[in-house]
Backbone as a printed PyTorch tensor [residue, N CA C, xyz], in Angstrom:
tensor([[[ 91.5420,  56.1330, -49.5040],
         [ 92.2510,  55.0430, -48.7620],
         [ 93.2660,  55.3880, -47.8730]],

        [[ 93.2920,  54.9390, -46.6370],
         [ 94.1670,  55.4360, -45.6970],
         [ 95.6150,  54.8680, -46.2060]],

        [[ 96.6050,  55.6900, -45.6920],
         [ 98.0420,  55.4400, -45.9230],
         [ 98.3910,  53.9060, -45.6760]],

        [[ 98.2050,  53.4040, -44.4580],
         [ 98.4050,  52.0290, -44.2340],
         [ 97.8070,  50.9120, -45.1850]],

        [[ 96.6720,  51.2540, -45.3890],
         [ 96.0160,  50.3510, -46.4630],
         [ 96.4860,  50.4570, -47.8370]],

        [[ 96.9510,  51.5930, -48.1890],
         [ 97.4800,  51.9100, -49.5200],
         [ 98.8320,  51.2060, -49.5290]],

        [[ 99.5640,  51.2480, -48.4760],
         [100.9350,  50.5330, -48.4220],
         [100.8180,  48.9690, -48.5100]],

        [[ 99.7280,  48.4710, -47.9490],
         [ 99.4940,  47.0570, -48.0070],
         [ 99.2040,  46.7740, -49.4120]],

        [[ 98.1730,  47.5010, -50.0690],
         [ 97.7930,  47.1710, -51.3370],
         [ 98.9880,  47.1540, -52.4140]],

        [[ 99.9360,  48.0930, -52.2210],
         [101.1340,  48.2750, -53.1040],
         [101.9960,  47.1240, -52.8050]],

        [[101.9850,  46.5780, -51.5370],
         [102.9780,  45.5110, -51.2480],
         [102.4120,  44.1870, -51.8870]],

        [[101.2250,  44.0050, -51.8740],
         [100.7360,  42.7790, -52.4390],
         [100.2850,  42.7380, -53.9690]],

        [[100.4790,  43.8890, -54.5930],
         [ 99.8810,  44.0490, -55.8640],
         [100.4820,  43.0790, -56.9260]],

        [[101.7770,  42.6630, -56.7500],
         [102.3160,  41.8590, -57.7750],
         [102.2130,  40.1830, -56.9980]],

        [[101.8060,  40.0540, -55.9170],
         [101.7920,  38.6900, -55.4110],
         [100.4490,  37.9040, -55.8260]],

        [[100.5730,  36.5210, -55.7310],
         [ 99.5030,  35.7600, -56.2210],
         [ 98.5170,  35.7490, -55.0130]],

        [[ 97.4370,  35.0650, -55.3040],
         [ 96.2010,  35.0100, -54.4040],
         [ 96.6260,  34.1600, -53.0970]],

        [[ 97.4660,  33.1030, -53.4860],
         [ 97.8960,  32.4280, -52.2870],
         [ 98.9140,  32.8630, -51.6050]],

        [[ 99.7830,  33.7340, -52.2180],
         [100.7720,  34.4970, -51.3660],
         [100.0700,  35.5050, -50.4630]],

        [[ 99.0660,  36.3120, -50.9180],
         [ 98.5660,  37.3080, -50.2550],
         [ 97.6930,  36.5610, -49.0410]],

        [[ 97.0260,  35.3260, -49.2770],
         [ 96.2960,  34.6360, -48.2570],
         [ 97.3210,  34.1880, -47.0200]],

        [[ 98.5370,  33.9040, -47.4940],
         [ 99.4950,  33.3930, -46.5420],
         [ 99.9110,  34.6620, -45.8450]],

        [[100.1990,  35.6840, -46.3920],
         [100.5600,  36.8750, -45.6670],
         [ 99.6050,  37.2550, -44.7170]],

        [[ 98.3520,  37.4690, -45.0580],
         [ 97.2460,  37.7770, -44.2500],
         [ 97.0520,  36.8370, -43.1540]],

        [[ 97.2150,  35.6040, -43.3220],
         [ 97.0980,  34.4910, -42.4260],
         [ 98.1330,  34.7730, -41.3010]],

        [[ 99.3570,  35.0510, -41.6840],
         [100.5770,  35.1450, -40.6500],
         [100.1610,  36.4260, -39.8570]],

        [[ 99.4680,  37.3820, -40.3530],
         [ 99.0930,  38.6650, -39.5300],
         [ 97.8520,  38.3230, -38.5920]],

        [[ 97.2180,  37.2240, -38.8050],
         [ 96.1570,  36.9150, -37.7710],
         [ 94.8090,  37.1090, -38.5240]],

        [[ 94.8870,  37.3060, -39.8410],
         [ 93.5850,  37.4890, -40.5200],
         [ 93.2830,  35.9930, -40.9530]],

        [[ 92.1150,  35.6020, -40.4990],
         [ 91.6570,  34.1940, -40.8900],
         [ 90.4180,  34.2240, -41.5030]],

        [[ 90.2580,  33.8400, -42.8330],
         [ 89.0150,  33.7870, -43.4950],
         [ 89.2660,  32.4840, -44.5020]],

        [[ 88.3410,  31.6350, -44.3170],
         [ 88.1940,  30.5190, -45.1660],
         [ 87.2600,  30.8210, -46.3060]],

        [[ 87.6460,  30.1690, -47.3200],
         [ 86.8170,  30.2840, -48.5270],
         [ 85.3830,  29.2670, -48.4470]],

        [[ 84.3460,  29.9100, -48.8310],
         [ 83.2420,  29.2070, -48.5710],
         [ 82.7160,  28.7290, -49.9740]],

        [[ 82.3570,  27.4880, -49.9950],
         [ 81.8600,  26.9720, -51.0670],
         [ 80.6340,  27.7230, -51.5330]],

        [[ 80.3130,  27.7930, -52.9080],
         [ 79.2440,  28.5760, -53.4030],
         [ 78.0260,  27.6650, -53.0340]],

        [[ 77.0020,  28.2630, -52.5250],
         [ 75.7390,  27.6010, -52.2520],
         [ 74.8380,  27.6500, -53.3170]],

        [[ 74.3100,  26.4840, -53.6360],
         [ 73.3350,  26.5580, -54.8030],
         [ 71.8760,  27.0250, -54.1100]],

        [[ 71.2040,  28.1030, -54.9350],
         [ 70.1320,  28.5100, -54.4550],
         [ 69.0150,  27.6860, -54.7450]],

        [[ 67.9770,  27.4960, -53.9860],
         [ 66.8140,  26.5670, -54.0670],
         [ 66.2220,  27.2530, -55.4740]],

        [[ 65.5930,  26.3760, -56.3260],
         [ 65.0250,  26.7450, -57.5010],
         [ 63.5080,  26.2470, -57.3410]],

        [[ 62.6930,  27.2110, -58.0840],
         [ 61.2540,  26.9170, -58.1330],
         [ 61.1380,  25.9730, -59.3960]],

        [[ 60.4780,  24.8050, -59.1400],
         [ 60.3670,  23.9400, -60.2750],
         [ 59.3920,  24.6110, -61.1860]],

        [[ 59.7590,  24.1760, -62.5880],
         [ 58.8450,  24.6800, -63.6290],
         [ 57.7150,  23.7400, -63.8820]],

        [[ 56.6030,  24.1880, -64.3120],
         [ 55.5340,  23.1780, -64.6820],
         [ 55.9680,  22.3520, -65.7910]],

        [[ 55.4350,  21.2110, -65.9770],
         [ 55.6870,  20.3370, -67.1050],
         [ 55.3010,  21.0180, -68.4380]],

        [[ 55.8390,  20.8260, -69.5740],
         [ 55.6720,  21.4490, -70.7670],
         [ 54.1300,  21.0190, -71.2070]],

        [[ 53.3220,  21.9900, -71.4160],
         [ 51.8830,  21.7590, -71.7930],
         [ 50.9550,  21.6140, -70.7600]],

        [[ 51.4990,  21.6390, -69.4500],
         [ 50.6300,  21.4150, -68.2270],
         [ 49.6010,  22.5090, -68.0840]],

        [[ 49.9190,  23.7450, -68.3740],
         [ 48.9080,  24.8240, -68.3420],
         [ 48.9850,  25.6190, -69.6730]],

        [[ 47.9050,  25.5570, -70.2930],
         [ 47.6850,  26.2810, -71.6500],
         [ 47.8100,  27.7580, -71.3840]],

        [[ 47.5000,  28.2890, -70.3090],
         [ 47.3270,  29.7900, -69.9390],
         [ 48.5960,  30.3330, -69.6160]],

        [[ 49.6610,  29.6000, -69.6010],
         [ 51.0390,  30.1440, -69.1220],
         [ 51.8380,  30.6290, -70.4090]],

        [[ 52.3380,  31.7740, -70.4150],
         [ 53.1820,  32.2580, -71.4130],
         [ 54.4130,  32.7020, -70.9450]],

        [[ 55.5730,  32.2770, -71.5860],
         [ 56.9690,  32.5860, -71.1290],
         [ 57.6110,  33.2790, -72.2680]],

        [[ 58.2160,  34.4620, -71.7540],
         [ 59.0140,  35.2340, -72.6200],
         [ 60.3530,  35.4150, -72.1330]],

        [[ 61.3790,  35.7100, -72.9970],
         [ 62.7050,  35.9640, -72.6370],
         [ 63.3010,  37.1160, -73.3070]],

        [[ 63.6920,  38.1720, -72.7450],
         [ 64.4000,  39.2280, -73.4330],
         [ 65.7270,  39.1280, -73.0450]],

        [[ 66.5310,  39.0630, -74.2340],
         [ 68.0600,  38.9830, -74.1440],
         [ 68.5970,  40.3910, -74.4170]],

        [[ 69.3560,  40.7060, -73.4000],
         [ 70.0830,  42.0580, -73.4860],
         [ 71.5390,  41.9710, -73.5780]]])
């Protein structure tokens, strides 16, 4: 990590996320939060629609 970046990290270490956003915004850094996009899902076949389909889940 470069020295200027290290100093910034130390300066905002105890700040809240809103405080950090305000400081960075005042320095010209503009980034808006993006809402999480829901990924398209492939529809599952109806139960019993295809007897040849087998589904297994491995829990790790």
